[in-house]
N, C-alpha and C positions, 0 to 999 in steps of 0.2 A: 746382825743379831736382832736389831730393832725390827727389821722387816719380817724376820721369822716369828717374833713375838706377836706382831700385828696380825700376821697371817693366822697364827694359832688362835688369837682372840676372835678374829672374824669368823673362823671356822666354828669355834665354840658357840658364838652368838647365833650363827646360822642354824647350828644343830638344835639349840634351845628353841629358836623360833619354829623349827620343823616339829620338835616334840610337842610344843604348845599347840600347834595347828592340828597335829594328829589327835591330841587330847580333846581339843575343842570339837573336831569332827566326830570323835567317838562319843562325846557327851551329847552332841547334837543328834546323832543317829539313835542313841539310847533314849533321848527325849522323844524323838519321833515314834520309836517303837512303843514307848510307854503311852503316848497319845493314842496310837492305834488300838492298843489293848484296852484303854479306858473307854473309847467310843464304840468298840466292837459289840458289846452287849446291846447297846441302843440300836445300832445299825442292824444287827441280826433280828431284834424284836420288830423293827419297822419293816424289814423284808418279809418276816413271817406274816405280819398283819396285812401288808399291801401287795405282796407278790401274787397271791392267788387271785384276788379281785382284779388286779391289773391284767394278769395273764388270761383270766376268764373273759374280760371285756375285749381283749385283743382277739381271742378265739372267736367270740360272738360276732365281731365286726366282719369276719371273713366267712361267716356261715349264715344259712337261713334259719334263724331261731325266732319264729313268730308264732306265739301261742294262739293268736287270733286267726291265723291262717297257716296251720302247721303242715309241714312236709315230713314224712317219716325219715328218720335218720339224720335230720338237720344237715342237709348236704352243704358242701363247700360252695360258696357263691362268689368267690374272688373279690373284686373291688365293687361289686354291685351296690352294697350298702353305702359305700363312699360316693358312688355316682349319684345315689339318691339324694345325698346332701346338697349336691350342686343343682339338682333339678326340682327340689321341693321348695316352694315359695316360703313356707314357714321357717325353714332354716335360714334363708336370706334375711328375712325380717328379724329373726332372733339374733343373727350375727351382727347386723347393723345396730340393733338396740343395745347389745352387749358392749360393742366397741364405743358407742357414743356415751352410754351410761358410765362406763369405766373411765373414759377420758374426762368427762365433766365432773363426776363425783370425786375422783382422785385429785384433780386440780383444785377444786373448791376446798377439799379437806386438807390438802397440803398447805394451802395459803393460810387458812384459819388455824390449822395446827401449828404452823411455824409462828404465827402471831401469838398464840397462847404460850408456846414454849418460851418465846422471848420475854413475855410478861412474867411467867413463872420463874424465869432465871434471875429476875431482879430481886433485890433485898427489900422486903416490906413486911409490915406487921401482919401476922396471921397467914404467912405464906404456906406453912405446912397444912393448915386446914383447907386452904384454897386448892392446893395440889391434890389433896384427898378427895375434895368435892368434885373436881374436874373428872375424876375417874368413875364417878357414879353412873353416867350414861353407858359407858363401856361395860360396866359390871352387870347391868341389867340384861337378862336373857333376850336374845333377838326377837323371839316370838312375842314376848311380853311388850317390848318397845314397839314392835310393829302393830300389835293390837291397840296399844295406847295411841299411836299416831293415827291409826284408822278411825278410832273414836273421835279424836280431836279434829279430823278433817270431815267429820259427818256434817252435812249442810244444815241439819235441823238442831242437833244437840251438841255439836262440836264447839270447841273453844276457839278454833281459828277464825271461823266466820263471825263469831260473837266479838272477838277482839278487833277484827277489821271494821266491823260496824261501829263499835265504840270509838275507834280512832278515825272514823269517816274516811277509810281507805277503800280503794276499788277492790272488788272480788268478794264482798261480804255475802253475796247471794250465789256463789259458785258451788256447783256440785263437783267437787274436786276429783273424785275417783271415777266419774262418769265420762270424762273426755280424755283422750290420749295425752295431750300436752299438759293439762293440769294434773293428771294422774302421775306423770313423770316428775312434776314439781314436788308433789307430795312424797313420792318415793325418795327423791334426792334429799329432801329435808329430813326425813326419817333416818336415812342412811348416814347423813352427815352428823346428826345428833348422836347417833350410836358410835360412830367410828372415829370422829375427829379427835376425841381424847386419847385414843391409842397412838395416833400419829404425834400428838403433842408430847406425850410422855417419851416416846422414842427420840424425838428431836431434842427434848430437854436433857435426856441422858447424854446426847452428843455435845450439847452446849456446856454441860458440866465439866467435861474433860478438856475443854479449850483453856490453855493457860491465860490467866488474867493479865500477866505482865506485858503480853504482846499488844493489848489494847492501850496500856499506859504508854508503851513505846510509840505506837501509832499516833496517840494524842500529842505526845511531845514533838513528833515530826510534823504536826499540823494537819493530820487527817481528820476529816469530818466524820460524823457518826455514820452517814450513808456510805462513805468510802471505806470505813472500817468494816461495816456490814458486808459490803460487796466484795472486798478484797481479802478479808480475813475470815469472817464468820462463815460465809457460804462455802469457800474452798475447804476450810477445816471441818465443816459439817457434812461434807460429801458422803463419808461412810454411813452416817446415821440416816441421811436422806436416801441413800441407796437401799438400806434395809427397810425403811418405811415405805418407799415406793414399791419395792418388790412384794412385800407382805400385803400392802393395801390394794395394789393393782390386781394381784391374783385373787384376793378376796372379793373385790368388786367384779372381776371377770366371772366369778363363780356364784354370783348373787342368785339366791333362790328364795330363802325363807321370807324376806320382807315382801317380795312380790307375791308369793303364794298367799300370805296373810292379807295384804292390803288390797290387791287387785285380782288375784287369781289369773294373772296373765292378760286380763281385759283392760278396757272394753275391747271385745273381739280377741285378737291376739296382739294388740298394739304394745303391750308391756311384757311380752314374753322375751326371755333371754335364753341363751344356749343351755344353761343349767336347768331352767324351767322346761325347755323343750326336751332335754334329756330325761327328766323325771317323767314327763308325759309319755315319751316313747317307751320307757320301761314299765311304769306302773299303771298307765291308763290304756295305752295301745298294746301292751305286752309284746312289743316288737324288740326283742333283745338284740337282734342283729343290728338294726338301725340305731338303737340306743348305744350299743357298743361302739359303733362308728362315730357317734357324736362324742362319746367319752374319749376316744383316741384323738379325735380332732381337738378337743379341749386341752388335753395333755400337751400336744404338740404346740398349740398356740401359747400355752402358759410357758413352755420352755423357751419359745422364741422371744416372748416379752421379757422374761428374766435375763436372757442373753443380751438383749438390746440394752437393758438398764445397766448391766455389768460393764458392757463395752463403752457406753456413753459416759457413765458416771464413775468409772474406775479411778480411784484416788491416785494422784500423781506421786511418784516415788522420787 
C-alpha cells in the first residue's frame, strides 16, 4: 500500500515538474517573441536606411563607375576594383596608418579611460560634478574639437608650444602638423581628448554593477588591492570592456573628420587613413567603383575585428 502511495506521489511530482517546465518554456518563448516584436521597428528602420547605400556600394565595387573616366553603361568589371586595392600604394599606406592608429589610440584611451573610471567609482565630495565635467570633451562636436587642437598646435599662436616653452621642455619650436611623426602625435592627442571620456563612462557603468561584498570577502581572505583588481575587477568588467573596445576600435578604424580638419591627409599622404582614402575616391576622384571596393573592404575588416573581440573577450559562463 505504501509503495503504491509513494509511486502515486512520485508520478504526481513528476507531472507537476513537467507542467512547470512547459509553462516556463511557454513564458520564455512568449518573452522572446515579445522581444522580437519590440526590436522589429528599429531593425526595419535601420535596414531601410542602410540597405540601399550598402547594396549600391557593393554594386559599384563590381562595376566600372568612374565619372572622371566614364564608360557608357557602367559595365561589369568583376574583381578589378578589388585588385586595384592591392596594387595601389596609397591603399597600402592608408591601411598601415589605419591599423597602427587604431591600435595605439585604443590602447592609450582604454588605459586612461579605465583609470578615470576607477577614480570616478570611488566616493568623494563633488563626484557628480566631476563625472559631468569628464563628459564635456566627448560632448563637443568632433569638427569643433579638431579645429581647437589644430589651433593649439599652431607653431606661432598655439598654446602647446607656448606651454612647452614656459616649462622649458623640448619641442617648443616644433611645427607639429608639418612632419608625419609629429602630425600623428597631434592627431592622437586630439582623438584621446575627445574619446577617452566615452570609454571611461562605459567602464564606469560596468564597475557600478559589480557587487561590493565580493571585495570585502577578498579583503577578509587577505587579497591585496592589486590581486582584487586582477582577479575580480577585470574578469567581471569583461562585458563592459568588450562593448568599449568594439565601439571605440570601429570608431578609430573609420577615423576621418579629425584628420580631414587637422592635416588633410598630409604632409603628402602620410596621415591618410582608409576612411580618408574612401572619401577621396568618392568625392575627389569621383571613382565610385574603387570607392565602393574600399567601402566593402572596410565593412569586412570591421566585422573581422568585432568577431575577434567577441571571441577573445567572451565572458565566461
